[in-house]
C-alpha positions in Angstrom: -1.1 33.2 5.9 -3.4 30.8 4.2 -6.7 29.5 5.7 -8.7 26.5 4.6 -12.3 26.2 5.8 -14.9 23.6 5.2 -18.3 22.8 6.8 -20.8 20.0 6.7 -24.1 19.2 8.4 -24.1 15.8 10.1 -27.4 14.2 11.2 -26.0 12.9 14.4 -25.6 14.6 17.8 -22.3 16.3 18.6 -21.4 13.6 21.1 -21.6 10.9 18.3 -19.6 13.1 15.9 -17.0 13.6 18.7 -16.8 9.8 19.2 -16.0 9.3 15.5 -13.6 12.2 15.4 -11.4 11.0 18.3 -11.5 7.3 17.6 -8.1 7.5 15.9 -7.7 3.7 15.8 -10.5 3.5 13.3 -9.3 6.3 10.9 -7.8 3.8 8.4 -11.3 2.2 8.1 -13.1 5.3 6.9 -10.9 8.4 6.6 -9.6 9.1 3.1 -7.4 12.1 4.1 -6.1 11.7 7.6 -5.3 8.0 7.2 -3.5 7.4 10.6 -3.4 9.1 13.9 -1.3 7.8 16.8 -1.8 9.5 20.2 -4.6 10.8 22.4 -7.1 13.6 21.9 -5.9 15.3 25.1 -4.5 18.8 25.5 -0.7 18.7 25.5 -0.4 15.3 23.8 1.9 14.8 20.8 0.2 13.1 17.9 1.7 11.3 14.9 -0.6 12.2 12.0 -0.3 10.8 8.5 -2.1 12.8 5.8 -2.8 11.6 2.3 -3.7 14.7 0.2 -5.6 13.8 -2.9 -3.2 13.4 -5.8 -0.1 13.9 -3.6 2.4 11.9 -1.6 1.5 11.0 2.0 3.2 13.1 4.7 3.5 12.5 8.4 3.6 15.3 11.0 3.8 15.4 14.7 1.5 18.1 16.0 0.7 18.9 19.7 -2.9 19.0 20.8 -3.6 22.5 21.9 -7.3 22.1 22.7 -9.6 19.1 23.3 -13.1 19.9 24.6 -15.3 16.7 24.3 -18.3 17.3 22.0 -17.1 20.8 21.1 -13.6 21.2 19.6 -10.3 19.5 18.8 -7.2 21.5 17.7 -3.6 20.8 17.1 -0.5 22.8 16.0 2.0 21.2 13.7 5.3 22.6 12.5 7.7 21.7 9.8 11.1 22.5 11.3 11.2 25.4 13.6 8.4 27.8 14.4 7.7 30.4 11.8 8.9 28.3 8.8 5.6 26.4 8.1 3.1 26.1 10.8 -0.4 24.7 10.6 -3.1 25.1 13.3 -5.8 22.5 12.5 -9.2 22.8 14.2 -12.4 20.9 14.3 -15.5 22.5 15.8 -18.8 20.8 16.5 -21.8 23.1 16.7 -25.3 22.1 17.7 -27.5 22.3 14.7 -31.2 21.4 14.1 -31.2 17.6 13.5 -27.6 17.2 14.4 -24.2 18.9 14.2 -22.5 21.4 12.0 -18.9 20.2 11.7 -16.4 22.9 10.9 -12.9 21.9 9.8 -10.3 24.7 9.5 -6.6 25.1 9.2 -4.6 28.3 9.3 -1.1 28.0 7.8 1.6 30.6 8.7 5.3 30.9 8.1 7.9 31.8 5.5 7.2 28.9 3.2 3.4 29.1 3.1 3.3 31.3 -0.1 5.3 28.6 -1.9 2.7 25.9 -1.1 -0.5 28.0 -1.3 -1.8 26.4 -4.5 -1.0 22.8 -3.3 -2.7 23.5 0.0 -5.9 24.9 -1.7 -6.1 21.9 -4.1 -4.9 18.8 -2.4 -5.4 19.6 1.3 -8.7 21.5 0.7 -10.1 18.5 -1.3 -8.9 16.2 1.5 -10.9 18.2 4.1 -14.0 17.9 2.0 -13.5 14.2 1.5 -12.9 13.6 5.2 -16.0 15.6 6.1 -18.2 13.6 3.8 -16.8 10.3 5.1 -17.2 11.4 8.8 -20.8 12.3 8.0 -21.5 8.9 6.6 -19.8 7.1 9.5 -21.5 9.2 12.3 -24.9 9.0 10.7 -24.6 5.2 10.2 -23.6 4.8 13.9 -26.8 6.7 14.9 -29.0 4.2 13.1 -27.3 1.2 14.7 -29.0 0.3 18.0 -26.8 0.2 21.1 -25.8 -3.2 22.4 -26.9 -4.3 25.8 
């Protein structure tokens, strides 16, 4: 088992961070790590997710959304091949925090092949999480400062 965990404080309410997180159509505009998501942020939905780990070739996976609680959490489970070979449970949590939201991004990798990829996961994927968090922070905070249209 290998776990990656990152956190960032976003000066925007959880509802705004959630809007950015689930607006999959706009990911190519701002997200340096998860560059494309097709599908819906609804429990049971299949997604098509294209990841671009820093310094590595892009990969597309087809996870299933296992949890989607607006303003609180989004989780999906992806597998390469059959269960138990290389599985990744990716989770976003949004926590109320003074002046905004604490965004937690975590993935737990399990399966027979995980030890072979542990270093690549720590380097490319971990750096991707950090880059995505920073970009999401900028986008959510920018949207808070733009007045709503009437």
